[in-house]
Structure formats: structure tokens, C-alpha cells
ZAGUKE-540318 format. One line per field, with one value per residue: residue number from 1; chain; x, y negated, z negated of N, C-alpha, C in turn. Coordinates in nm, 4 decimals. Layout:
<pts>
num <- c(NUM, ...)
cadena <- c(A, ...)
n_px <- c(X, ...)
n_py <- c(Y, ...)
n_pz <- c(Z, ...)
ca_px <- c(X, ...)
ca_py <- c(Y, ...)
ca_pz <- c(Z, ...)
c_px <- c(X, ...)
c_py <- c(Y, ...)
c_pz <- c(Z, ...)
</pts>
This chain:
<pts>
num <- c(1, 2, 3, 4, 5, 6, 7, 8, 9, 10, 11, 12, 13, 14, 15, 16, 17, 18, 19, 20, 21, 22, 23, 24, 25, 26, 27, 28, 29, 30, 31, 32, 33, 34, 35, 36, 37, 38, 39, 40, 41, 42, 43, 44, 45, 46, 47, 48, 49, 50, 51, 52, 53, 54, 55, 56, 57, 58, 59, 60, 61, 62, 63, 64, 65, 66, 67, 68, 69, 70, 71, 72, 73, 74, 75, 76, 77, 78, 79, 80, 81, 82, 83, 84, 85, 86, 87, 88, 89, 90, 91, 92, 93, 94, 95, 96, 97, 98, 99, 100, 101, 102, 103, 104, 105, 106, 107, 108, 109, 110, 111, 112, 113, 114, 115, 116, 117, 118, 119, 120, 121, 122, 123, 124, 125, 126, 127, 128, 129, 130, 131, 132, 133, 134, 135)
cadena <- c(A, A, A, A, A, A, A, A, A, A, A, A, A, A, A, A, A, A, A, A, A, A, A, A, A, A, A, A, A, A, A, A, A, A, A, A, A, A, A, A, A, A, A, A, A, A, A, A, A, A, A, A, A, A, A, A, A, A, A, A, A, A, A, A, A, A, A, A, A, A, A, A, A, A, A, A, A, A, A, A, A, A, A, A, A, A, A, A, A, A, A, A, A, A, A, A, A, A, A, A, A, A, A, A, A, A, A, A, A, A, A, A, A, A, A, A, A, A, A, A, A, A, A, A, A, A, A, A, A, A, A, A, A, A, A)
n_px <- c(-6.2998, -6.0783, -6.0848, -5.8265, -5.6947, -5.8250, -5.7415, -5.4680, -5.4811, -5.5717, -5.3553, -5.3379, -5.2800, -5.3980, -5.6241, -5.5669, -5.7874, -5.9400, -6.0229, -5.8143, -5.8857, -6.1559, -6.4232, -6.5355, -6.6491, -6.5165, -6.6443, -6.7281, -6.8355, -7.0317, -6.9469, -6.6835, -6.6152, -6.4957, -6.5387, -6.5289, -6.7177, -6.8469, -6.9031, -7.1523, -7.3259, -7.3209, -7.4346, -7.6879, -7.7881, -7.7642, -7.8829, -7.8612, -7.9612, -8.1690, -8.2893, -8.5104, -8.7738, -8.9711, -9.2102, -9.1000, -8.8260, -8.8348, -8.9145, -8.6940, -8.5954, -8.7852, -8.7065, -8.5129, -8.3326, -8.3368, -8.5574, -8.6071, -8.5385, -8.7298, -8.9548, -8.9116, -8.9382, -9.2081, -9.3273, -9.2326, -9.3487, -9.6193, -9.6279, -9.5692, -9.7929, -9.9981, -9.9392, -9.9826, -10.2611, -10.3597, -10.2800, -10.4357, -10.6941, -10.6830, -10.6666, -10.9134, -11.0825, -11.0277, -11.1320, -10.9683, -10.9091, -10.7977, -10.9475, -11.2445, -11.3404, -11.4139, -11.5215, -11.7286, -11.6687, -11.6726, -11.5736, -11.3031, -11.2375, -11.2619, -11.0537, -10.8235, -10.8321, -10.7933, -10.5366, -10.3961, -10.4250, -10.2886, -10.0293, -9.9724, -9.9694, -9.7496, -9.5469, -9.5450, -9.4751, -9.2204, -9.0777, -9.0933, -8.9549, -8.7096, -8.6503, -8.5207, -8.6854, -8.6046, -8.3665)
n_py <- c(-8.9396, -9.0131, -9.2550, -9.3378, -9.2681, -9.4432, -9.6930, -9.6719, -9.6563, -9.9155, -10.0518, -10.1364, -10.1685, -9.9461, -10.0420, -10.0180, -9.9401, -9.7817, -9.4643, -9.2771, -9.0356, -9.0311, -8.9263, -9.0233, -9.2226, -9.3547, -9.6258, -9.7420, -10.0132, -10.1327, -10.3854, -10.3862, -10.4182, -10.2665, -10.0491, -9.8890, -9.6354, -9.4974, -9.1451, -9.0507, -9.2778, -9.3345, -9.0993, -9.1132, -9.3344, -9.2980, -9.0884, -8.7915, -8.7709, -8.5362, -8.3349, -8.4801, -8.3787, -8.3382, -8.4892, -8.5842, -8.6133, -8.8124, -9.0264, -9.1462, -9.3192, -9.5185, -9.6913, -9.8456, -10.1441, -10.2126, -10.2860, -10.1319, -9.8735, -9.8279, -9.8421, -9.6189, -9.4213, -9.4532, -9.3783, -9.1105, -8.9968, -9.0186, -8.8519, -8.6032, -8.5731, -8.5812, -8.3511, -8.1581, -8.1860, -8.1330, -7.8654, -7.7506, -7.7978, -7.6448, -7.3878, -7.3863, -7.3874, -7.1329, -6.9804, -6.9165, -7.0420, -7.0704, -7.1760, -7.3585, -7.6393, -7.9618, -8.1800, -8.2716, -8.1463, -8.3522, -8.5729, -8.5099, -8.5037, -8.7749, -8.8715, -8.7454, -8.8586, -9.1302, -9.1148, -9.0359, -9.2649, -9.4481, -9.3407, -9.3863, -9.6681, -9.7225, -9.6039, -9.7671, -10.0124, -9.9403, -9.9201, -10.1867, -10.3145, -10.2007, -9.9596, -9.6582, -9.3679, -9.1093, -9.0738)
n_pz <- c(2.6278, 2.3670, 2.0959, 2.0404, 2.2811, 2.4521, 2.3521, 2.4067, 2.6866, 2.7408, 2.6527, 2.3941, 2.0409, 1.8060, 1.5563, 1.2020, 1.0520, 1.2151, 1.3540, 1.5507, 1.6605, 1.7078, 1.9079, 2.2333, 2.5128, 2.8140, 2.9720, 3.2825, 3.4587, 3.7409, 3.8118, 3.7512, 3.4862, 3.1874, 2.9104, 2.5872, 2.4373, 2.1407, 2.1000, 1.9832, 1.9886, 2.2631, 2.3741, 2.2664, 2.3927, 2.6705, 2.9310, 3.1203, 3.4533, 3.5986, 3.8618, 3.9094, 3.9329, 3.7537, 3.5313, 3.2778, 3.3500, 3.5466, 3.3966, 3.2871, 3.4795, 3.4661, 3.2721, 3.3764, 3.4674, 3.7243, 3.9694, 4.1945, 4.1230, 3.9253, 4.0867, 4.2539, 4.0568, 3.9863, 4.2282, 4.2527, 4.0245, 4.0880, 4.3140, 4.1950, 4.0263, 4.2177, 4.3717, 4.1763, 4.1226, 4.3771, 4.4095, 4.2090, 4.3138, 4.5448, 4.4352, 4.3109, 4.5331, 4.6287, 4.4326, 4.2177, 3.9789, 3.6416, 3.4474, 3.3537, 3.5226, 3.3851, 3.5082, 3.7900, 4.1227, 4.3080, 4.1709, 4.1344, 4.4030, 4.4705, 4.3147, 4.4290, 4.6800, 4.6220, 4.5148, 4.7419, 4.9014, 4.7379, 4.7421, 5.0120, 5.0213, 4.8536, 5.0056, 5.2342, 5.1175, 5.0292, 5.2687, 5.3560, 5.1497, 5.1580, 5.0131, 4.9269, 4.9095, 4.8869, 4.7544)
ca_px <- c(-6.1715, -6.0807, -6.0608, -5.6824, -5.6625, -5.8754, -5.6511, -5.3442, -5.5172, -5.5817, -5.2298, -5.3621, -5.2445, -5.5234, -5.6301, -5.5485, -5.9164, -6.0093, -5.9730, -5.7793, -5.9418, -6.2991, -6.4583, -6.6196, -6.6506, -6.4765, -6.7575, -6.6892, -6.9536, -7.0171, -6.8777, -6.5438, -6.5985, -6.4743, -6.5465, -6.5293, -6.8364, -6.8423, -6.9810, -7.2890, -7.4036, -7.3323, -7.5282, -7.8219, -7.8314, -7.7624, -7.9340, -7.8291, -8.0781, -8.1703, -8.3320, -8.6261, -8.8926, -9.0707, -9.2429, -9.0018, -8.7025, -8.8559, -8.9374, -8.5658, -8.5845, -8.8790, -8.6379, -8.4071, -8.3493, -8.3452, -8.6972, -8.6145, -8.5383, -8.8621, -9.0463, -8.8910, -8.9973, -9.3534, -9.3611, -9.2089, -9.4500, -9.7448, -9.6142, -9.5805, -9.9336, -10.0751, -9.9171, -10.0496, -10.4052, -10.3850, -10.2684, -10.5540, -10.8096, -10.6682, -10.7060, -11.0579, -11.1443, -11.0083, -11.1913, -10.8578, -10.8800, -10.7961, -11.0291, -11.3626, -11.3263, -11.5195, -11.5789, -11.7737, -11.5676, -11.6747, -11.4861, -11.1665, -11.2203, -11.2352, -10.9206, -10.7189, -10.8367, -10.7291, -10.3930, -10.3446, -10.4152, -10.1842, -9.9018, -9.9517, -9.9322, -9.6121, -9.4565, -9.5357, -9.3942, -9.0809, -9.0180, -9.0814, -8.8594, -8.5868, -8.6319, -8.5061, -8.7645, -8.5470, -8.2364)
ca_py <- c(-8.9932, -9.0533, -9.3966, -9.3579, -9.2650, -9.5677, -9.8012, -9.6528, -9.6925, -10.0608, -10.1118, -10.1968, -10.0938, -9.9147, -10.0974, -9.9193, -9.8945, -9.7019, -9.3279, -9.2546, -8.9083, -9.0438, -8.8936, -9.1222, -9.2280, -9.4739, -9.6665, -9.8345, -10.0728, -10.1625, -10.5136, -10.3688, -10.4247, -10.1371, -10.0484, -9.7558, -9.6168, -9.3758, -9.0349, -9.0447, -9.3906, -9.3173, -8.9914, -9.1579, -9.4398, -9.2564, -8.9548, -8.7440, -8.7504, -8.4085, -8.3444, -8.5693, -8.3089, -8.3290, -8.6210, -8.6340, -8.6545, -8.9388, -9.1346, -9.2125, -9.4307, -9.6246, -9.7817, -9.9155, -10.2873, -10.2234, -10.2608, -10.0269, -9.7458, -9.8139, -9.8146, -9.4778, -9.3405, -9.4611, -9.2965, -8.9693, -8.9528, -9.0030, -8.7318, -8.4870, -8.5623, -8.5494, -8.2100, -8.0775, -8.1893, -8.0638, -7.7209, -7.7108, -7.7965, -7.5289, -7.2698, -7.3961, -7.3454, -6.9882, -6.9134, -6.8632, -7.1257, -6.9968, -7.2536, -7.4199, -7.7853, -8.0340, -8.2797, -8.2158, -8.1482, -8.4835, -8.6629, -8.4741, -8.5454, -8.9191, -8.8913, -8.7079, -8.9584, -9.2506, -9.0875, -9.0359, -9.4055, -9.5084, -9.2949, -9.4555, -9.8067, -9.7219, -9.5722, -9.8875, -10.1089, -9.8937, -9.9595, -10.3328, -10.3592, -10.1250, -9.8704, -9.5187, -9.2827, -8.9746, -9.0662)
ca_pz <- c(2.5877, 2.2268, 2.0686, 2.0549, 2.4240, 2.5118, 2.3131, 2.4828, 2.8242, 2.7477, 2.6087, 2.2643, 1.9206, 1.7375, 1.4206, 1.0953, 0.9979, 1.3159, 1.3691, 1.6910, 1.7068, 1.7353, 2.0456, 2.2989, 2.6588, 2.8870, 3.0542, 3.3884, 3.5191, 3.8832, 3.8301, 3.7135, 3.3410, 3.1237, 2.7650, 2.5265, 2.3548, 2.0584, 2.1569, 1.9305, 2.0407, 2.4077, 2.4063, 2.2286, 2.4835, 2.8102, 2.9595, 3.2546, 3.5389, 3.6677, 4.0012, 3.9102, 3.9817, 3.6471, 3.4780, 3.1804, 3.4167, 3.6169, 3.3000, 3.2634, 3.5741, 3.4305, 3.1791, 3.4496, 3.4935, 3.8705, 4.0063, 4.2958, 4.0512, 3.8634, 4.1981, 4.2893, 3.9497, 4.0026, 4.3446, 4.2221, 3.9286, 4.1609, 4.3967, 4.1059, 3.9841, 4.3384, 4.4041, 4.0737, 4.1463, 4.5043, 4.3833, 4.1336, 4.4036, 4.6330, 4.3565, 4.2919, 4.6584, 4.6437, 4.3176, 4.1380, 3.8621, 3.5142, 3.3533, 3.4143, 3.5228, 3.3128, 3.5983, 3.9167, 4.2294, 4.3735, 4.0941, 4.1726, 4.5429, 4.4690, 4.2577, 4.5253, 4.7879, 4.5690, 4.5036, 4.8790, 4.9402, 4.6550, 4.7998, 5.1400, 4.9913, 4.8028, 5.1163, 5.3174, 5.0417, 5.0275, 5.3962, 5.3558, 5.0477, 5.1776, 4.8993, 4.9689, 4.8204, 4.8854, 4.6867)
c_px <- c(-6.1826, -6.0572, -5.9119, -5.6400, -5.7090, -5.7827, -5.5195, -5.3667, -5.5183, -5.4509, -5.2418, -5.3069, -5.3748, -5.5205, -5.6220, -5.6802, -5.9981, -5.9419, -5.9408, -5.8378, -6.0926, -6.3249, -6.5490, -6.6044, -6.5951, -6.5921, -6.7086, -6.8160, -6.9256, -6.9449, -6.7312, -6.5178, -6.5846, -6.4851, -6.5404, -6.6496, -6.8206, -6.9403, -7.1270, -7.3759, -7.4239, -7.4397, -7.6707, -7.8775, -7.8446, -7.8126, -7.8935, -7.9583, -8.0651, -8.2139, -8.4606, -8.7515, -8.9979, -9.0945, -9.1425, -8.8713, -8.7194, -8.8740, -8.8084, -8.5532, -8.6778, -8.8163, -8.5312, -8.4373, -8.3611, -8.4873, -8.7097, -8.6127, -8.6727, -8.9671, -9.0357, -8.9535, -9.1496, -9.3981, -9.3458, -9.3126, -9.5842, -9.7405, -9.6320, -9.7258, -10.0236, -10.0620, -9.9857, -10.1998, -10.4402, -10.3795, -10.3893, -10.6760, -10.8033, -10.7061, -10.8567, -11.1294, -11.1343, -11.0714, -11.0871, -10.8233, -10.8885, -10.8765, -11.1502, -11.3472, -11.4433, -11.5875, -11.6301, -11.6643, -11.5615, -11.5855, -11.3403, -11.1379, -11.1912, -11.0941, -10.8109, -10.7156, -10.7684, -10.5783, -10.3265, -10.3262, -10.3011, -10.0463, -9.8711, -9.9083, -9.7877, -9.5120, -9.4387, -9.4503, -9.2474, -9.0091, -8.9942, -8.9714, -8.7275, -8.5514, -8.6300, -8.5776, -8.7058, -8.4155, -8.2520)
c_py <- c(-9.0374, -9.2035, -9.4293, -9.3601, -9.3937, -9.6845, -9.7923, -9.6954, -9.8439, -10.1303, -10.1804, -10.1075, -10.0698, -9.9727, -9.9865, -9.8625, -9.8137, -9.5673, -9.3026, -9.1257, -8.9142, -9.0130, -9.0011, -9.1171, -9.3610, -9.5056, -9.7706, -9.8826, -10.1116, -10.2948, -10.5079, -10.3743, -10.2829, -10.1526, -9.9038, -9.7486, -9.4903, -9.2715, -9.0374, -9.1560, -9.3786, -9.2145, -9.0236, -9.2565, -9.3951, -9.1137, -8.9177, -8.7231, -8.6155, -8.4294, -8.4249, -8.5044, -8.2882, -8.4691, -8.6692, -8.6815, -8.7895, -9.0549, -9.2099, -9.3347, -9.5468, -9.7269, -9.8654, -10.0649, -10.3141, -10.1879, -10.1495, -9.8889, -9.7230, -9.7809, -9.6678, -9.3862, -9.3382, -9.3704, -9.1479, -8.9147, -8.9301, -8.8776, -8.6066, -8.4661, -8.5234, -8.4004, -8.1183, -8.0713, -8.1144, -7.9120, -7.6705, -7.7004, -7.6788, -7.3999, -7.2689, -7.3441, -7.1941, -6.9091, -6.8555, -6.9476, -7.0425, -7.0702, -7.3073, -7.5717, -7.8530, -8.1391, -8.2107, -8.2307, -8.2846, -8.5846, -8.6363, -8.5141, -8.6953, -8.9460, -8.8591, -8.8068, -9.0876, -9.2325, -9.0888, -9.1798, -9.4752, -9.4685, -9.3695, -9.6005, -9.8127, -9.6935, -9.6920, -9.9925, -10.0693, -9.9321, -10.1104, -10.3820, -10.2830, -10.0404, -9.7272, -9.4293, -9.1422, -8.9649, -9.0337)
c_pz <- c(2.4420, 2.2145, 2.0867, 2.2003, 2.4929, 2.4780, 2.3883, 2.6281, 2.8406, 2.7093, 2.4746, 2.1539, 1.8456, 1.5964, 1.3152, 1.0446, 1.0997, 1.3317, 1.5168, 1.7482, 1.7317, 1.8821, 2.1034, 2.4490, 2.7079, 2.9811, 3.1534, 3.4587, 3.6642, 3.9092, 3.7877, 3.5644, 3.2852, 2.9730, 2.7169, 2.4353, 2.2721, 2.1117, 2.1119, 1.9911, 2.1915, 2.4411, 2.3636, 2.3314, 2.6283, 2.8234, 3.1017, 3.3309, 3.6076, 3.8114, 4.0174, 3.9675, 3.8731, 3.5910, 3.3734, 3.2459, 3.4860, 3.5202, 3.2688, 3.3541, 3.5400, 3.3364, 3.2481, 3.4601, 3.6435, 3.9142, 4.1110, 4.2304, 3.9827, 3.9684, 4.2384, 4.1839, 3.9612, 4.1169, 4.3134, 4.1237, 3.9966, 4.2478, 4.3114, 4.0640, 4.1023, 4.3713, 4.3030, 4.0947, 4.2739, 4.4856, 4.3058, 4.2243, 4.5011, 4.5605, 4.3337, 4.4159, 4.6796, 4.5295, 4.2231, 4.0162, 3.7348, 3.4071, 3.4281, 3.4085, 3.4524, 3.3991, 3.7246, 4.0229, 4.2967, 4.3007, 4.1293, 4.3174, 4.5516, 4.4164, 4.3597, 4.6421, 4.7438, 4.5582, 4.6410, 4.9274, 4.8668, 4.7082, 4.9294, 5.1183, 4.9429, 4.9146, 5.2098, 5.2469, 5.0417, 5.1561, 5.3977, 5.2623, 5.0535, 5.0546, 4.9505, 4.8688, 4.8086, 4.8100, 4.5404)
</pts>
């Protein structure tokens, strides 16, 4: 919505020093508060969340003020890393790795075991704290 459209929506007269054609966004908050944000500033401050299947996408949630969203991000990031390591170990077992690991297999085994335990702890906490890990 343009600045002019926002002023009309609010029933205000646009000040002479403002351009009514400036592009922007009407922002509606959960508490009912509404404001208008210029396009450039809005797009710098807000990012669209994708399907949250990659680490960069989940990092958006780490900036949330809602601890449950940060918790979900932590869990999703761990799942992504766990799956990556697990896939690597499966290729190692099949002799299909495209590189030579620098650590002994026992080190990776300890890491995957620790990640498994960490996932289990987060899943238990999610139940206790009523955090939906699938949303």
C-alpha cells in the first residue's frame, strides 16, 4: 500500500512534505496495533520464512523474541545437522564417500550419539513446554 493509501485508510491528510506515491506496507500486529512501513525499511527488517529445511532459513527464527520460536529453530538446526552427518556415515559404510574424513570413525560415532541424545532432550522439553516442533 502506498503512503497516500495508508493516510486515506487512517482518515488522515497526507503532510505536504511526504510523497503519497511512496511504496510500503500496512503492518498489523497481533495486539491490533497498525502502522505503515516504507518498502525499503520493511524489506530490510523482515524476511519471508520458507519451509525451514535449510540452516539459513532456520536462522530467521533465532532472532525471534519468542523463546518457543528460537527453541524450534534450535531443534530444526540440530535435525538438519544430524541428518547430514547420518547421511555421511551411511555413505562411509557403503564406501561411497567423495572425500577422506580427517577424524577417525569413532569420533563421528561419538558425535552422532551426542546429537541423538540432544534431540531426545529437546523433544522431551518440547512436550513439557508445549512447543509444537512440526509447525
